[in-house]
C-alpha positions as a Markdown table, in Angstrom:
| # | Residue | x | y | z |
|---|---|---|---|---|
| 1 | Unk | 7.4 | -16.6 | 12.2 |
| 2 | Unk | 6.8 | -12.8 | 11.5 |
| 3 | Unk | 9.1 | -13.3 | 8.5 |
| 4 | Unk | 6.8 | -16.0 | 7.2 |
| 5 | Unk | 3.8 | -13.8 | 7.9 |
| 6 | Unk | 5.5 | -11.0 | 5.8 |
| 7 | Unk | 5.7 | -13.6 | 2.6 |
| 8 | Unk | 2.1 | -14.7 | 3.5 |
| 9 | Unk | 0.9 | -11.1 | 3.5 |
| 10 | Unk | 3.0 | -10.3 | 0.3 |
| 11 | Unk | 1.6 | -13.4 | -1.5 |
| 12 | Unk | -2.1 | -12.4 | -0.7 |
| 13 | Unk | -1.3 | -8.6 | -1.7 |
| 14 | Unk | 0.3 | -10.0 | -5.2 |
| 15 | Unk | -2.9 | -12.3 | -5.9 |
| 16 | Unk | -5.1 | -9.2 | -5.4 |
| 17 | Unk | -3.0 | -7.2 | -7.7 |
| 18 | Unk | -3.0 | -9.8 | -10.5 |
| 19 | Unk | -6.9 | -9.9 | -10.3 |
| 20 | Unk | -7.4 | -6.4 | -10.7 |
| 21 | Unk | -4.9 | -6.4 | -13.6 |
| 22 | Unk | -5.9 | -9.6 | -15.1 |
| 23 | Unk | -9.8 | -9.5 | -14.9 |
| 24 | Unk | -10.3 | -5.6 | -15.2 |
| 25 | Unk | -7.4 | -3.7 | -16.8 |
| 26 | Unk | -5.9 | -6.0 | -19.3 |
| 27 | Unk | -9.3 | -7.1 | -20.9 |
| 28 | Unk | -10.1 | -3.3 | -21.2 |
| 29 | Unk | -6.7 | -2.5 | -22.9 |
| 30 | Unk | -6.4 | -0.1 | -19.9 |
| 31 | Unk | -2.4 | 0.5 | -19.9 |
| 32 | Unk | -2.2 | 2.3 | -16.6 |
| 33 | Unk | 1.4 | 2.7 | -16.4 |
| 34 | Unk | 4.1 | 0.4 | -15.0 |
| 35 | Unk | 5.7 | -2.7 | -16.8 |
| 36 | Unk | 2.2 | -4.1 | -16.9 |
| 37 | Unk | 1.2 | -1.4 | -18.9 |
| 38 | Unk | 4.2 | -1.7 | -21.0 |
| 39 | Unk | 3.7 | -5.4 | -21.3 |
| 40 | Unk | 0.4 | -4.9 | -22.5 |
| 41 | Unk | 1.6 | -2.7 | -25.3 |
| 42 | Unk | 4.0 | -5.3 | -26.2 |
| 43 | Unk | 1.3 | -8.1 | -26.3 |
| 44 | Unk | -0.7 | -5.7 | -28.5 |
| 45 | Unk | 1.8 | -5.1 | -31.0 |
| 46 | Unk | 3.2 | -8.8 | -30.9 |
| 47 | Unk | 0.1 | -10.9 | -29.8 |
| 48 | Unk | 2.5 | -14.2 | -29.8 |
| 49 | Unk | 4.3 | -12.7 | -26.6 |
| 50 | Unk | 2.0 | -13.2 | -23.6 |
| 51 | Unk | 1.6 | -10.3 | -21.0 |
| 52 | Unk | 3.1 | -12.6 | -18.4 |
| 53 | Unk | 6.0 | -13.6 | -20.4 |
| 54 | Unk | 6.7 | -10.1 | -21.0 |
| 55 | Unk | 6.6 | -9.1 | -17.5 |
| 56 | Unk | 9.0 | -11.8 | -16.5 |
| 57 | Unk | 11.5 | -10.8 | -19.1 |
| 58 | Unk | 11.1 | -7.2 | -18.3 |
| 59 | Unk | 11.5 | -7.8 | -14.5 |
| 60 | Unk | 14.8 | -9.6 | -15.2 |
| 61 | Unk | 16.2 | -6.7 | -17.3 |
| 62 | Unk | 15.0 | -4.2 | -14.7 |
| 63 | Unk | 16.6 | -6.0 | -11.8 |
| 64 | Unk | 20.0 | -6.5 | -13.8 |
| 65 | Unk | 19.8 | -2.7 | -14.4 |
| 66 | Unk | 19.0 | -2.0 | -10.8 |
| 67 | Unk | 21.8 | -4.2 | -9.4 |
| 68 | Unk | 24.3 | -2.8 | -11.9 |
| 69 | Unk | 23.4 | 1.0 | -11.2 |
| 70 | Unk | 22.1 | 1.2 | -7.7 |
| 71 | Unk | 23.5 | -1.9 | -5.8 |
| 72 | Unk | 22.1 | -4.6 | -3.6 |
| 73 | Unk | 19.0 | -2.2 | -2.7 |
| 74 | Unk | 16.5 | -4.6 | -3.8 |
| 75 | Unk | 15.6 | -7.2 | -1.1 |
| 76 | Unk | 14.4 | -10.7 | -1.5 |
| 77 | Unk | 10.8 | -9.6 | -0.8 |
| 78 | Unk | 10.7 | -7.1 | -3.9 |
| 79 | Unk | 12.3 | -9.9 | -6.2 |
| 80 | Unk | 9.6 | -12.5 | -4.9 |
| 81 | Unk | 6.8 | -10.3 | -5.3 |
| 82 | Unk | 7.9 | -9.1 | -8.7 |
| 83 | Unk | 8.2 | -12.6 | -10.2 |
| 84 | Unk | 5.2 | -14.0 | -8.4 |
| 85 | Unk | 3.1 | -11.2 | -10.3 |
| 86 | Unk | 4.3 | -12.1 | -13.5 |
| 87 | Unk | 3.7 | -15.9 | -12.6 |
| 88 | Unk | 0.1 | -15.4 | -11.6 |
| 89 | Unk | -0.7 | -13.3 | -14.3 |
| 90 | Unk | 0.8 | -15.7 | -16.8 |
| 91 | Unk | -1.4 | -18.5 | -14.9 |
| 92 | Unk | -4.6 | -16.4 | -15.5 |
| 93 | Unk | -3.9 | -15.7 | -19.0 |
| 94 | Unk | -3.5 | -19.4 | -19.7 |
| 95 | Unk | -6.2 | -21.1 | -17.5 |
| 96 | Unk | -8.8 | -18.4 | -17.2 |
| 97 | Unk | -8.6 | -16.5 | -20.5 |
| 98 | Unk | -10.6 | -13.5 | -20.6 |
| 99 | Unk | -10.7 | -11.7 | -24.1 |
| 100 | Unk | -13.5 | -9.1 | -23.4 |
| 101 | Unk | -14.0 | -6.8 | -20.4 |
| 102 | Unk | -16.4 | -8.1 | -17.6 |
| 103 | Unk | -18.7 | -5.0 | -18.2 |
| 104 | Unk | -18.8 | -2.7 | -21.4 |
| 105 | Unk | -18.2 | 0.6 | -19.5 |
| 106 | Unk | -14.6 | 1.5 | -19.5 |
| 107 | Unk | -14.7 | 3.7 | -16.3 |
| 108 | Unk | -16.2 | 0.9 | -14.3 |
| 109 | Unk | -13.3 | -1.4 | -15.3 |
| 110 | Unk | -10.9 | 1.3 | -14.7 |
| 111 | Unk | -12.4 | 2.1 | -11.1 |
| 112 | Unk | -12.9 | -1.4 | -10.1 |
| 113 | Unk | -9.5 | -2.6 | -11.6 |
| 114 | Unk | -7.4 | 0.2 | -10.0 |
| 115 | Unk | -9.3 | -0.1 | -6.7 |
| 116 | Unk | -8.5 | -3.8 | -6.5 |
| 117 | Unk | -4.9 | -3.3 | -7.6 |
| 118 | Unk | -4.3 | -0.4 | -5.3 |
| 119 | Unk | -5.4 | -2.4 | -2.5 |
| 120 | Unk | -3.1 | -5.4 | -3.4 |
| 121 | Unk | -0.3 | -2.8 | -3.7 |
| 122 | Unk | -1.1 | -1.4 | -0.4 |
| 123 | Unk | -0.5 | -4.7 | 1.1 |
| 124 | Unk | 2.7 | -5.4 | -0.5 |
| 125 | Unk | 4.3 | -1.9 | 0.2 |
| 126 | Unk | 3.0 | -2.2 | 3.9 |
| 127 | Unk | 5.4 | -5.4 | 3.9 |
| 128 | Unk | 8.6 | -3.0 | 3.1 |
| 129 | Unk | 8.3 | -4.8 | -0.5 |
| 130 | Unk | 7.5 | -3.6 | -4.1 |
| 131 | Unk | 6.4 | -5.2 | -7.3 |
| 132 | Unk | 9.6 | -3.8 | -8.9 |
| 133 | Unk | 9.0 | -2.4 | -12.2 |
| 134 | Unk | 8.8 | 1.3 | -12.6 |
| 135 | Unk | 10.3 | 1.8 | -9.1 |
| 136 | Unk | 13.5 | 0.5 | -10.4 |
| 137 | Unk | 13.4 | 3.1 | -13.2 |
| 138 | Unk | 12.5 | 5.8 | -10.7 |
| 139 | Unk | 15.4 | 5.0 | -8.5 |
| 140 | Unk | 17.6 | 5.0 | -11.3 |
| 141 | Unk | 16.3 | 8.6 | -12.4 |
| 142 | Unk | 16.8 | 9.6 | -8.9 |
| 143 | Unk | 20.3 | 8.5 | -8.7 |
| 144 | Unk | 21.7 | 9.9 | -12.0 |
| 145 | Unk | 19.4 | 12.7 | -12.8 |
| 146 | Unk | 18.2 | 13.8 | -9.2 |
| 147 | Unk | 14.8 | 13.3 | -9.8 |
| 148 | Unk | 12.3 | 12.9 | -6.5 |
| 149 | Unk | 11.0 | 9.3 | -6.7 |
| 150 | Unk | 7.5 | 10.2 | -7.1 |
| 151 | Unk | 8.4 | 12.3 | -10.0 |
| 152 | Unk | 10.6 | 9.4 | -11.6 |
| 153 | Unk | 7.5 | 7.1 | -11.3 |
| 154 | Unk | 5.1 | 9.7 | -13.0 |
| 155 | Unk | 7.8 | 10.2 | -15.7 |
| 156 | Unk | 8.0 | 6.2 | -16.3 |
| 157 | Unk | 4.1 | 5.8 | -16.2 |
| 158 | Unk | 3.5 | 8.9 | -18.5 |
| 159 | Unk | 6.1 | 7.1 | -21.0 |
| 160 | Unk | 3.9 | 4.0 | -20.9 |
| 161 | Unk | 0.7 | 5.8 | -21.3 |
| 162 | Unk | 2.1 | 7.6 | -24.3 |
| 163 | Unk | 3.0 | 4.4 | -25.7 |
| 164 | Unk | -0.7 | 3.2 | -24.8 |
| 165 | Unk | -2.2 | 6.2 | -26.7 |
| 166 | Unk | -0.2 | 5.4 | -30.0 |
| 167 | Unk | -1.3 | 1.7 | -29.5 |
| 168 | Unk | -4.8 | 1.7 | -28.1 |
| 169 | Unk | -6.0 | 5.2 | -29.0 |
| 170 | Unk | -6.2 | 8.6 | -27.1 |
| 171 | Unk | -9.5 | 7.8 | -25.2 |
| 172 | Unk | -7.9 | 4.8 | -23.5 |
| 173 | Unk | -4.8 | 6.7 | -22.8 |
| 174 | Unk | -6.7 | 9.3 | -20.9 |
| 175 | Unk | -8.3 | 6.5 | -18.8 |
| 176 | Unk | -5.0 | 5.0 | -18.4 |
| 177 | Unk | -3.7 | 8.6 | -16.9 |
| 178 | Unk | -6.7 | 8.8 | -14.6 |
| 179 | Unk | -5.9 | 5.2 | -13.3 |
| 180 | Unk | -2.3 | 6.6 | -12.5 |
| 181 | Unk | -3.5 | 9.3 | -10.3 |
| 182 | Unk | -6.4 | 7.0 | -8.8 |
| 183 | Unk | -3.9 | 4.2 | -8.0 |
| 184 | Unk | -1.6 | 6.5 | -6.2 |
| 185 | Unk | -4.5 | 7.8 | -3.9 |
| 186 | Unk | -5.7 | 4.3 | -3.2 |
| 187 | Unk | -2.4 | 2.9 | -2.3 |
| 188 | Unk | -1.6 | 6.0 | 0.2 |
| 189 | Unk | -4.9 | 5.4 | 1.7 |
| 190 | Unk | -4.4 | 1.6 | 2.2 |
| 191 | Unk | -1.0 | 1.9 | 3.7 |
| 192 | Unk | -2.4 | 4.7 | 6.1 |
| 193 | Unk | -5.1 | 2.4 | 7.1 |
| 194 | Unk | -2.6 | -0.4 | 8.1 |
| 195 | Unk | -0.6 | 2.0 | 10.1 |
| 196 | Unk | -3.6 | 4.2 | 11.8 |
| 197 | Unk | -2.9 | 4.6 | 15.5 |
| 198 | Unk | -5.1 | 6.4 | 18.2 |
| 199 | Unk | -3.9 | 8.8 | 20.8 |
| 200 | Unk | -5.7 | 8.5 | 24.0 |
| 201 | Unk | -6.2 | 11.1 | 26.7 |
| 202 | Unk | -7.9 | 9.7 | 30.0 |
| 203 | Unk | -9.0 | 11.9 | 33.0 |
| 204 | Unk | -10.2 | 9.3 | 35.9 |
| 205 | Unk | -9.9 | 8.7 | 39.6 |
| 206 | Unk | -8.3 | 5.5 | 38.6 |
| 207 | Unk | -5.2 | 6.8 | 37.1 |
| 208 | Unk | -2.7 | 4.4 | 38.6 |
| 209 | Unk | -4.8 | 1.5 | 37.6 |
| 210 | Unk | -5.3 | 2.7 | 34.0 |
| 211 | Unk | -1.5 | 3.5 | 33.8 |
| 212 | Unk | -0.7 | -0.2 | 35.1 |
| 213 | Unk | -3.0 | -1.7 | 32.7 |
| 214 | Unk | -1.5 | 0.2 | 29.7 |
| 215 | Unk | 1.8 | -0.7 | 30.6 |
| 216 | Unk | 1.6 | -4.2 | 31.9 |
| 217 | Unk | -1.3 | -5.6 | 29.7 |
| 218 | Unk | -1.0 | -3.5 | 26.6 |
| 219 | Unk | 2.7 | -3.3 | 26.7 |
| 220 | Unk | 2.6 | 0.3 | 25.6 |
| 221 | Unk | 4.0 | 3.4 | 27.1 |
| 222 | Unk | 2.0 | 6.3 | 29.0 |
| 223 | Unk | 2.6 | 9.5 | 30.2 |
| 224 | Unk | 0.8 | 11.2 | 33.2 |
| 225 | Unk | 0.8 | 15.0 | 33.7 |
| 226 | Unk | -1.1 | 17.0 | 36.1 |
| 227 | Unk | -3.9 | 19.7 | 34.9 |
| 228 | Unk | -6.2 | 22.1 | 36.5 |
| 229 | Unk | -9.9 | 21.7 | 35.6 |
| 230 | Unk | -11.3 | 25.1 | 34.6 |
| 231 | Unk | -14.8 | 24.4 | 36.1 |
| 232 | Unk | -13.8 | 23.0 | 39.3 |
| 233 | Unk | -10.3 | 24.7 | 39.6 |
| 234 | Unk | -9.2 | 21.2 | 40.9 |
| 235 | Unk | -5.8 | 19.2 | 40.0 |
| 236 | Unk | -6.3 | 16.3 | 38.0 |
| 237 | Unk | -4.2 | 13.7 | 36.7 |
| 238 | Unk | -4.4 | 13.0 | 32.7 |
| 239 | Unk | -2.8 | 9.6 | 31.1 |
| 240 | Unk | -2.0 | 9.9 | 27.7 |
| 241 | Unk | -0.8 | 6.9 | 25.4 |
| 242 | Unk | -0.6 | 5.8 | 21.8 |
| 243 | Unk | -1.8 | 2.6 | 20.4 |
| 244 | Unk | -3.4 | 0.5 | 17.7 |
| 245 | Unk | -7.2 | 0.2 | 17.5 |
| 246 | Unk | -7.5 | -3.3 | 18.9 |
| 247 | Unk | -5.5 | -2.1 | 22.1 |
| 248 | Unk | -7.9 | 0.9 | 22.3 |
| 249 | Unk | -10.8 | -1.4 | 22.5 |
| 250 | Unk | -9.5 | -3.7 | 25.3 |
| 251 | Unk | -8.4 | -0.3 | 27.2 |
| 252 | Unk | -11.9 | 0.9 | 26.7 |
| 253 | Unk | -13.5 | -1.9 | 28.0 |
| 254 | Unk | -11.1 | -2.0 | 31.1 |
| 255 | Unk | -11.8 | 1.8 | 31.9 |
| 256 | Unk | -15.6 | 1.4 | 31.8 |
| 257 | Unk | -15.2 | -1.5 | 34.2 |
| 258 | Unk | -13.3 | 0.4 | 36.9 |
| 259 | Unk | -14.6 | 4.0 | 36.1 |
| 260 | Unk | -17.6 | 4.6 | 34.3 |
| 261 | Unk | -17.4 | 8.4 | 34.6 |
| 262 | Unk | -14.1 | 8.7 | 33.1 |
| 263 | Unk | -13.4 | 11.2 | 30.6 |
| 264 | Unk | -11.8 | 9.6 | 27.4 |
| 265 | Unk | -10.7 | 11.5 | 24.3 |
| 266 | Unk | -9.5 | 9.8 | 21.2 |
| 267 | Unk | -7.9 | 11.0 | 18.1 |
| 268 | Unk | -6.4 | 9.3 | 15.1 |
| 269 | Unk | -2.7 | 9.3 | 14.5 |
| 270 | Unk | -1.5 | 8.9 | 10.8 |
| 271 | Unk | 2.1 | 8.1 | 11.8 |
| 272 | Unk | 4.2 | 7.3 | 15.0 |
| 273 | Unk | 7.9 | 7.1 | 15.2 |
| 274 | Unk | 9.8 | 5.7 | 18.2 |
| 275 | Unk | 10.3 | 2.8 | 20.4 |
| 276 | Unk | 7.5 | 0.3 | 19.9 |
| 277 | Unk | 6.6 | 1.9 | 16.7 |
| 278 | Unk | 8.1 | 2.2 | 13.2 |
| 279 | Unk | 11.3 | 4.3 | 13.1 |
């Protein structure tokens, strides 16, 4: 069932990506890197070749290169996501053809398009998948030329933006370059939002009951340690644990029901490694 949910999430993410590209970036000729940007350049040079068809062919070529040079490092999720994106963009291009930008302001098209695309890509990446394309180029550069993955992606995207400058003009290329930077920021923040946890420290007279609730009902681990209060100089027990926000809401409600005077400290945690979390 979790495997099925992963593919549902990937599908939703890819649809969101396709909306951002098809309704905002493509009509404004904003080739913001990646093979989508390259497909836009090809379509501008040869209008008879649709963007969806170019994406399909480019994905096949890049996957062949990936399998030959890197091996079976590209899972079924990435293959599914990349070809689904090509298909959805081709569908939009055929059924809902948008020849002109929805708004005249290029900056608005860039911001809205990249925002929507970044949210979708964040969802896809959070499922340990990708939409292929320049990810494969980056990994090839990393293996044979020892480029860092981030620098490899930037190199591939700058190449596409350079082609866009020649095809669409320098102004659009500058916007496209801004889009590359903005896209990375959006993706990182979306992924961080999905993985955000909270660290909780609780001082209460009902330490045993709270610890039992965390372990048995939330199925999270907890640590209990003794500290001395600076004001009263009395020994107190502190319960600490890490959980997601939904679990904390349940814990907060429980704590209020058994000890309204409990002292609770909460802080956001960007990443957690270990049992019960990502490894």
